[in-house]
N, C-alpha and C positions, 0 to 999 in steps of 0.2 A: 272790066265790069262797072259800071256807073250805079251809083247809090239810089238815083231817080229811076232806074228800071224797077226797081222792087216795088214801086208803089205808085199806083195809077194819080194820087191826087199830088197836084201841084200848088207850090206856094209862089208869093212873090219872091222872084229871083234877087232883085236890088235889094230888097228888105233883107234876105236870107244871107246875101255875101257882106253886108254890113256886120250882123250878128258872127259871121265866122270869122270875119277881120278882128274883130275884139276877142273871139273865144278861142281860137285856133283848136277846134274840137279834138279828140281823140281819134286814132286812126287805128290803133292795134288793141282789140280786145280779146284776151286771149282765152279761147273756147266757150265764149259768152253766148246766151241767147239773149237778145235785147226786144224788148216791145217799145216802139216810141209812139208815143201820142202826140198828134200833130192836127193842124187846124190851116187852111188858108183861105183868102177870100173867096176864092172859088169854091171852096168847101168850108163853109162857115160850121158845120158840126164837127164835134172832136169824135174819133174814133180811134181804136187800136190797130195799128197795121203791123202786120207780121210779114218776115220774109218769106216769098214763096218756096215750097219744097224745091230742092234741088239746086237751091241758089247758095253761093258761096258765103261763109261765116266772114265777120269781121277780121280773124286773124288770119284769113288767107289774101287781104289787100295787101299790096307792095306799098303802096303810096296813098296819102290821102285824097280823097274825092275832090275835084276841082270845080265842080258845077251843082254841087249838092242843094238842093231847092227847098229843104225840110224846113221847118221853124219847129224846134226840140222845145216842148213845154214839160215834158215828164218823161221818166224811163223806169222801166223795171228790169231788173236782172236777175237773170234765173240761174246763174252759177256765180262763182268769184272770177273776177276777171282783173287784169292789169292795166293801167293806164299809161300811154307813153304820150307827151306831149310837151308843149312849149312852156307850161307851168309845173311840170314834172309829174312826180307820181301823186295823184290825190283822187278823189272819187269824183265823177262828174258833177253830184250836186252841188259840192263845195267849189268847184271852179265856176260853175254857172252861178253860183250865189254870189262869188267876187264880182262879176261883171252886171249883177242887179237883173238878171233872167227871171229869178226865182219870182221877185215883186212883180215884174212884168205879166209873168204867167198866172198870176193869182194863186201862187202859191200851190203851183201843180206839185211840185215834189212832196207836200205834206199831204197829198192825196193818197189813195189805194196803193200805189207802189211803195210807200214808205213803210208799209206794213208787211211786206213780204220779208221773210226771215232773213233770207240770203241778203237780200238787199241792205238790210241792218248789218250784215256782216262787212259788207262792201263799207257802208257808211262809219263803220268803226274803223276800218283799215284808213279811210281817208281821215278820219279824226288824228288817228295815229300818227300818220306820215305828215299831216300838217304840222303838228308839234315838234315833229323832230328833222325834217328836211329842210335845207337852205336853198331857197330860190335866188340865189344871188347870181349864179352862173347857168347858161342854158345849153345844153349840147342834146341833140336829138339822140344819140347813143350811149353816153356816158355823162354823168352830173355827179355834183358833189352833194353830200348831205352831212349833216352835221348832227351829233347827237350832245347830250349835256356835259360840257367839259371838253369833247374830243369831237374831231372830224376826221372821218374816213372815207378813200373811194372806194366805191362799190359798183360793180356792173348792174347796169340796170337789167341785165337778163336774169339776176340771182333772184331765187324766189321769195316771196313775203314770208314764208317759214323759216328760211334761213335767217333772214333780217330780225325777226322776232326773236329767235332763238339767240342772236348775237344781242340783242340789247338785253335781254335777261341775264345773258353771262355777265355782259359789262356791268350791269346794275349791281349784281352781286359780289364783284368782284371791288367795286368802289362802295360797298355797303349803302347803295341808295335804294334803300328798302320801297320807298313810294312809288319810284319808276319801275321797280322789279316787279314790283305787285300789278301796276297797270299793264305793263307787257306781258304780265302771265296771263291776267284775265284775257286780252286780246288774244293771247295765242290760243287759252283753251276754249274760247269760242270760237275760232275757227277751225281748229285742228287738233283739239281734245288736248290731254296732258302730255307736256314734254317729256325730256327724258327722266328716268329715276332719281338721276343723282341731282337733277336741278330742282326736282319738287322738293327733294328732303333738305336741300342748302337753303330754298327760300323759307320753307318752316322753321327751319333751325334760326336763321337771320330774323324773322320776324320775332320767334321766342326770345331773344335778347329786348326787345322791347318794354319798356315799363308802362307803355300806356294803355289801358285797359280796352278801348275800342279794338287797337289792332290784335289782341289777344283774343277776342270776341271773333273777329274776324278769322284768325288762324284757325282757332276751334271749328268753325263753322265748316270751313275749307276741309279740314281733316276728316269731320263726319260725311263732307260730301263723299271727299275720295274712299273713305271706307265703303259707302253703299256702293259706288261705282267701279273703283279699281281699287282694293283694298292691298294689293300686291307692291303698289308704288311706295308705301311707307316702310321704314326702316324701326326697328325697334328702338336704336339710340336715338332717331329723332323724336319718336315720341316720349322718350323718357326725358330729354331736355325739356320737351315743351310742358310735361307733367310738372319739372321742378320749376321753371318759370312762372307757372300759373299758380303754383303754391306759395312761391316767395311773395307774389302780390296779392295774396290774401283770396283768392278765387278757389275755394275747395271743391265746389261742384264742378265747375269744369276740369279740374285737375283730377278728379275721382272719376269723371268720365274716361280721360285719357287711360287711367290705368286700367279701367276694366276693358276697354277696348284691346288693349296690349292681353288682358289676361283671357278675353275670349279666342287669341290666336294661340293660347298656351304657353304667353310670355308673361315673365314678372321681371322687374328690372334687378340689377343686382344689389343686395342687401345693404350695400354702402351709400348707392343711391337714393334706394327707397327708403332708408332710413332719414336722409335729407328732406325727401318730399313729405312725409309724414311729420317729421320736426316742425315743419311750417304750417301744416294743415292741421295740425291739433290744436294750434293756439285759437280757436272758436270752438264753440258747444257743437255747432253743424258740422264742422270739419271733423271733429272726434267722430261723431255719429258715422260719416262718410266712411272714414278711415278704419273704423271697428268692422263695419259691416265688408268692408273690402278684404279685410285678414279673413272673416268668415268664409269668403268666397276662394280666397287663395288657400287656406286650409284644406277645404273641402277639395278643390283640385289636388292638391299634395296627397290626401289620403287617398283618393281615386287612383293615382298614379302607383301609389305606392304600393295599394293591394294588386294593380297588375304588375307588378315588379319592373316598371318604367325606370330605365337609369336616367330620364328627364327629371322625376321626383327631387332627386338632390338638389338641382338648380334651383329650384323655386321654394325650398322650404325656407320658412321665416327664422331669423335669428332672434337672439333674446333683445339685443336692442330696440329692434323693431316693437316687440312687443311691451317692452318698458315704456316708449313713446306714449303709446297709445292708453296702457294701463295708466299712467301717471296722470292724462289727459282726463281719463274716466273719474280720478279721485279728484280732479281741480274743479270737474263740473257735476260732481255726485251723481254720476250714472252708476251706480251700484249694480243692478242688474246686467247691464253690458259688461262692465269688468268681471263680474262673476264667470259670465260665459266665455270671456276671453282667459281666463285661467284656466277653465276646462280645456279650452282648445291648445293651450301649452302642452297639456299633459296630453292630448290625443296625438300631437303632433310630436311627441318627446322633445320638445324645448325645455333646455336647463334653466333654472331661473337661479340667477347670479344675487349678489349682496342688496343690488338695487332692486331686483325684482321682489325679493322676499320683505322689504318693507313696504312697498307699494302696495303686495299682496296682502300683507297685514291690514292696512287701510282699508280696502276692499272689503275684507273677511267681516272687519270690524262695522262698515257701513251695511252689511248684511246680517250682523248680529249671529253669525257663526263661530261660537266660542271654541267648540271642540278641536276644530281646526287649528285656531290659535295657539292652543294649548300644546296641540302636536309641534307645532312652529317651534316654540319656546324651548322644548327639550332638545333641539338642535343648536338652537342658538345661545343657550347657557353655557354651551361649551367652547365656544370662540375665544380666542384669545383677547388680552387686554386692549390690544391695539383697535378691533373692532369694535369696542364697547361704545365710543362715542356715534358709530354708525348707526346701530341700533337703538339708538336712544327712542327714536320714533316708534319702533316695532313695542317696547315696553309701554311707552305712552298710549298706544292705541289697545293693548290687550288690559292695561290698568283701566282704560276709558269703557271697556267692554263689562269689566267685572262689575263697575257701577251701574252700569245700564241694567244687568242681571239682578241688581241690588245685593251682590254677593260681597259684602265686606271681608267676610273669612278668606276667600279667594284673593279679594285685593290687597289683604295685609301678608298672606302667602306670598304674593309676588312681589312686595316692597323687600321683605325679608330676603328672598332669594336673590334679588338684585343685588344686595349687599355681601353676599357669600361667594356666588357661583363663579364669578370673574376673578376674585382675589386668589384662589387656591384651586388651581387645574392641574392634573397630573399631566405632565408633557406628553409622556410615553403612550397613556391612553387616548390623549385627542390626537396625538399622531396616527394611531389605529384607526380612530375613529373618521378623520379627514381622508383617510385612502379609500374607505369602504364609500360605495354611493349611498347617499342620502334621499329616500322618497318619503313624502308626507301623502297622504290622504284627501283627495278634493271629494268632501260629502261627509264621511265619517271613518276613522279607522277601522270601527267595528263591522265595516261592509266588506265583504270579500269581493265585491264587483266594483267596488269603489275606485275611481280614477286615482292615478298618483301621478306626482309630478317631481323630476329630480330636481333637488337644491344642492347649492354650492354656496355654503354662507360666508367664505371666504374667498371668493372669486369677485373680482371687481375690474370691469373696464378700463382700462387705461386712457384710451381716447374718447372715452365718454363724453356725449354733447348733451346730455340730461343731468341737470343737477336737481334731486329730489328736494322740493322746497320743504322747508322746516316748517311742521304745523305742532309741534310740541304744544300741549297746554297743560298736562299733568306732570311730567318729568323733563327735567334739564340736565343739560350736562355741563356741570362747572367744575373747575379744577381737578380733572380728571376722575372725577364722581358723578353717579347719577343723582340728582338732586330732585325732591320734593318740590312742586309748586305750592304757592298758598292756595291755590283751588284744589289740589288734591288734598291738600293736609284738611281744607274746608269740609270737603267730602267725607274723609274719616271722622271728622269730630261731629259733623251732622249723621251720617251714619251710626255710630256708635251711640250716640243720646237717642237717637230714635229708639233704637232698640234696648236703651237701658243698660248698655254695658260699657260703662265709664271705666271700670278696672280693666277690660280689654285694651282700651284706648291708651290707658297709661302704659300696658306693658307695651305696646307697640312703640310708643314714643320712647320708652326707654331702652328699647332692642336698639333702633335705628338712629340714636340721638349721636353715638360714637361713629358711625358711618355716613349718616345721612342729615345735613342740616337744612334748615330753612334756606330758600332763597335770599333772605335778607343778611344771613350770615350770623344772627345772634342765636340765641340757645331756644332749641325747638320746644321743650317743654315750657320756657317763659313765655314764648309767643303764642302758645294755645292757651295757657292759664288766661294771660291778660285778653285775649280774644272772648273769651268765655265771660270774663267779667264786664267787659265793654256791653256784650248784648245781655247781659243781666243772668247769665246761666251761673249764679253764684254756687249752687251745690255742686253743679259739676265742677266747677274750679277746684271746690274743696276737696271734693273726691279724688282730683288728680295729685293735688298736693299731699293728701296724707298718703297716698299710694307712692309718692316720690320719697318721702319721709320715710315709708316704711324700709327701703331699700338702703337705707343709711346714709343717704347723702341728698338731706332736704334741701330745697329752695333757699335762697338768699333772704335777708330781712325785707327787701323793699317787695318782694311780692307778698308775704304776709300782710305788709301794713297795706298794701292795695286791696287786697280783699278785707281785711278790717274796715277799710273807709267806704269800700262799697256797701258793707253790713251796716253800717251806721247811717249812711246817706238814707238806705232804704227803711230804717228804723227797728232794724233786726238787733238789736241791744245783746240780747243773750248770746246771740252766734258771734258776735264781735268779742263778747268776753272769754268765750270758749276758746276762741282762736288766740287771743293774747295769753290765754294760761297753757296753750300749746305750745306757744313762742317761747315762754320762759321755760318749758319743759325740755325743749330741744337748744337752748340758751341763744336764742336770736331777741331777746327782748333787751333793750338797754335798760340800765338802772335810773336815768334819767327820765324816763318815759313811765309815768303813773297812770293809774287806771282813771285817776280823774282827767288827766290830759287828754287822755284816748276818749273821752267820752264828749270831748268837744269836736266841733264841726272843722275847726280851722286847719287841723292835719286832714281831714277828709277832704276838704276841698283842694289844698294844696297838693294833694299825693294825686288826685284824679285829673287836675287840670295839668298835672306834668306830663302827663301819658296822652299823648292824641291818640286818635283811633287809627289803629295799626292797617296795615293792607292785609294782615291775614284776617282780621275784624269785617274789612270791606269785601272781602271774596266770601266769608262766611254768610253774611248777609245777601249777597247776591245767590250763594247757592240756596239759601231758603226760599227766595223767590222765585226761582227758576224751578225749584221741586214742584212746584204748583202746575206749570207749564209741560212738562216733561211725559215721555210716553211712559204708560201705565208698564212695570216692568215684566208682568206676565205676558205682554205680547212677544217678548224676546224668547221666552222658553217655549211657547205656542210654536213661534217660527222656526226655532231650532228642531224641535221635534216633528212639524211638518215637513222641514227639507230633508231630515232623515230619513222618513216612511217615503219620500216621494222618490229620494235616490234608491232607495231598497226595493222600490216598484211594489210597496206595500200602501195601495192607494185608500183601501178600506180605512186603515187606520190614521192616514194622515186626514180623509173626511171626518172621522171622528173626533179627532183634535181638532179640526175645524169647528165643526157644530158645538164643541164644548167651549171653544173660545166664545164663538157667538152667544151662547147661554149665559154666559159670565159677563156679558157685556163688555168684552174686551175688543177693542177696536183694533180690526184687522188693518194691514198695512199693505204698500203696494207688494212687498217681497212676500207678504203671506199669499196672494193671489197668483204671483209669477211662480212661486214654488209649487202651488197646486195645477199652474196649467203645466208646467215643466213635466210633472208627473202624469198627468192626463196624456200629454203629448207622446211622451216615453211608450204609452201602451194605444196609441192610437185612438183613444178616447175622444174624439173632437166634439161630441155631440154634447158631452158633458161640459166642455168649455162654455159653450153656448149658454148652457145654466147659468156656469160661473159668471159669465159677462151681465146676466141679469142681477147677481148680487152685488158687481162692481157697479153698475148705475145707480142701483137702489143705495148704496153707500155715497156716492158721490153727489146724488141728488140732495140727500141731508147733510151736506158740506161737512162728513165725517172722512171724506177720503179725496185726497187730490190725485188725480191720474197724472201719470208723467208718461214722456216720449218712449221709455223702455217699455212700460206696460202695453202701450197702446201698439207698439211695433211687434211685442210678443203674440198679441192678440191678432193683428192682421196676417202673420204669418202662418199661426195656428188654425185661423178660418180658411186663410187661403190653400191650406194642404187639405182640410176636410172638406172644401168646395161650398161653404155657406158664404156666398156673395152677398145677400142681404145684410149679414151682419158685418162683413166686410165693409161695405159701403156705408153702414152704420158708426163703424169706428172711424172712418175716413171724415166722416161729419163732425164727429168728437174733436178731432184733430182740428180741422179748421176753425171750429168755432173758438179754440183755445190757441189759434196761430201758431201751431207747432209745425216744423218743418218735416216732410216726409221723403223719405229716399226710394223715389217712384222705379229706380233702376232695379233694386234688389226686390220689390215686390213684383216687377215686369218679368225677372229672371225666373223668380218661383212660379209664378202664372205659366211661363212658355214651357217650362219643365214638366208641370204636371197636368195643365189644361190647354196645352196649345191649339187643338181642334175643336175645342168645347163649343157648340154651337156656331161653328165658324160658317155653316151654309145655311142654318135654320133662320127662316124669315118669322118675324111676329104672325103673320096670318096664317102660317103652318104649323103653328102651336098646338098641342091636343087639349091642355087642359089649362087651366087659370094659373095654377103653381108654375107650370111650366113656362108659362108667357111673362111671369114677375121675374123668375129666374133669368130668363133671357135678357129681360130689361136691366137686371143688376149686372150680369155678364159682360153686354155691351156699354154701360156707365163704366164698370170698372176698365174695359180695354180701352175707352175713352182719356179716361184719368190718366192710365200710365201710359198713353201713346201708343198703341198697336191698331195699326190700320185694320 
């Protein structure tokens, strides 16, 4: 069969033979249907020529045509084909380009045929083979080709699929990631995805890269595989990818991979998950994402547990994972998020170890929940002396909370308890206590329905990867004892003086002087009296001197002289003489010092100048300066009451406390509104939350309230549950204005869980009312924002 029998148009034979001599055109096209575009002097017009029906295909030709009289300008291939010819395996266009035919034909190959999708596949094959095939030796039936670094002999009859698979395997064996990626992409365009183990091996090798660009590529590939053929991916592969992303500080893609696994009901082993979380929570956004991920895991766990599914045990979160996220919440001041995680520990039955208790105490302090802290204290006071240094942070947080409530008596009692509780413990009684399970209530111990969390105060993980940072401000651990800082002493002095209770301050100082000394190491009473003198509180200093003298152990002569000098400098001669008489009475005045000598200012100046301004005096001055900027103490009392009422589902009482708070012009905080929202949400009262949102906006507009991410997220979730999409978009707009990151995944999941088919087929033209039309608009806007098609 001759090719020229297929077409009626003839071209210049001599010219065609010259082209064939240069080109050596292919003569075996396997299973291809070819359209040739040709012209000749006799037929100047260009047209597409098709083989007539019933004519043999190119694959049936035994030998190349000898008298082909066609001039090929372009070709359209409607199927994959394999080329055998003198120049080896390559696409026809590449071979023609080498001899300059494309330019002579007016770039015909860039015309309509190149747009054919199948032709692009062939063109991709040509590019692929040109990069890897050696054209040094020519053989019609067997040729050599070389890959990077290695040459192999392959039969030309082998399929391209096998060759590409071999290249992928070879590149993966030699850790040639770029070559493996290119070959994989070529294979995927031609044949789809290769074997499962090759796909997973490629993703794992790409995960080892420290290049952010490669990591984004592999993340996009994983998302595409999940949409097209999710069964290809193994859980171990996704876990390794999530770990690599977290190490590169890419928290958002890492959380996406973890959630893809969760959608399959799979959670990494706790050891690996703790490593992933350890890296993610180093940033604030990562802390938000990881905490939201824990919420989703716990929801799945509780769901499986209710169904009595044995798989629930494998996805139960351990204490270490919670500790990592809770510590990050403290670091980034995410008080509301941390409180929700504590409740999750109670719901899932996760035990709180010694590290957990310290972190929980800091979160309770941030939320102003003193009752829960007091219940924790009852258990911590019983721990052995070896654990006192570990719980120094707990006592610091509790003491800080007492000062916030302006409860000086409770603060003083705590300090006295610290000096006595850890020194004499009945070992037998303590042993019985340790054997019994310890539970504390989250909400209030007075509530029957309160969530309870199990604690183990003397359990600490040996291989613990997290070291809780020391944030002690009021209490330190020195020489085996708990020591009050200068700031704590300053708060006591300021509080007692403000209430006019100097006598009780003296009793406290005398009670703790033997057990607790100041950080400077000097006499506690000496530091306090000298600081009062430096601040001009001479009457207060004199009262403390009298109280100490009444105990039978008066202060030394230097302290009395210091106060006498201060009196003289301020012109208070009568008080100075009275103090001198007092010194004579207790035998502290030398005979060489007469009353006339004391009237002179030389002694006054020398005595006062010899005493520089102490650290305690500086701390006391700073406390007095900060008191004007601190939150009004009543707000903590109101918040504590509102929290109790909301947990007890006594929403009317909570509202009364809130209204009373506003009427007294006590500024509500983010915790105030968060507690109220949780109370409304527990009762399904979402409409009332929209009214509360109005109050929040009013306070924010007057700059009396600063909205945080936790508060906005809580609003979004409640509005989604209630179906108030106009309010949803309003909150999203506020978050945009403040450049706040939004975890769209969790909002998307909540929407699909509750409103999957809402207005899915309704068009704007079919709405019945204006309200329905606006709601449809907001729903569509939200679907677009979270990426729902």
